[in-house]
N, C-alpha and C positions, 0 to 999 in steps of 0.2 A: 295296451292292447289287448283286446278280448281273447278270452280262450277259446281253443277249439271246439267248435260245437259237435261236428262230426265225431270226433274223439269220444268227447263225453256221451253222446248217444249211443256209441258201439259199447262203452262201460256200463252205459244204464242197462243195454240189453242182454250183458253178461250176469248182471246183477239180477235181473227180472225173475228168476225163479229162488230168491232169496227173500225171507221175510224181515222187516223191520228195516228196510233201506229206505232213507230219505237225502234226496239231493239239496246241498244248501251252498248259495253262492257265498264265496268267502275267498279272501285272499287274491282277490281280482280275478279269481276263477270260479271252480265249482269242487266241490267236495261231498263224495259220498258216503254218508253215514250209516253204518251198519250197527245194527243195536246199540245206537247214540254214541257212537265212537266211530272217528275219521278213519276210514279204512284206505280209500284211494279217490284221487282227484286229478283234475286237470289245470295246470297253471300257464297261460298261453298254449304252447304246443308241448309241453312237458307233462309227463304224468308226475302225480306225488304221490309215493306210497310209500303205507305206514308198514315197516316190516317188523319193527322190533328190535330191542338192542343187540338178542342174541344172533339175528340173522342180518344184522347190520354188514357187518365186513362180508358175508358172503354175497350179498347183493349187489354190493359194491363191485363186483368181479364180473357183473353180467354186463353185457355190450349196452351201451348208451345210459349206464347207471351213474351218477355222480352224487356228492354229498347235500344234504338239503341243506342250503344257507340262507333262506329265505330271509331271516332277521340278521344277516350278516354274521353269524355265528353257526357253527355246524349243529344240527340238530339229530343227535344220537337216535337210531329206529327210523328215521324219515328218509326217504332218498327222493332224488328228481332221474327223471328216465328220458331221455331225449328220443327223438324219433327213431334214431338205429337201434334202438331196445325194444320198439315194437311194430317190426316192418310188416308182421302177418298176425292173423288171427290169433295164433299157436301162442307166439309172444307176449301178445296183450292178455289172452287167458292166463297164461304161466303168471305176469304180475297181478294179475286179479286173483289169480288162488293163493299169492302170497301173502296178498294183504289180507283175505279171509281166513287164512290159517292164521296168522298173528291176532285176528279180530275176537277168533274163538277161545282166544285166552284170556280174554279181557270179561269181566263181570259186565253183564247187559246194564244201560242205565234205565231207568225208569223213563 
């Protein structure tokens, strides 16, 4: 199943004021690379959010969040969020902000 293009377009608009953002199709979806690191993306109708290991457990408590098990094993620091977790612009912006917050802790890739 292809990824939700409407959702990815919305994320791209939220990221438009940030430098060094590059969309890359991967995982059967799209990932938005920020400073060379995957920050947030869309797989089918779910968000794929890189929150980091320190925020992982707190992020899982949010509505619609679940462990990212794309490879059939949990990936600590990454989560999936279903549509219940981004029902409005504020929710989606919150996930984007969480991904960007973690991204700022990483050294930019050349």
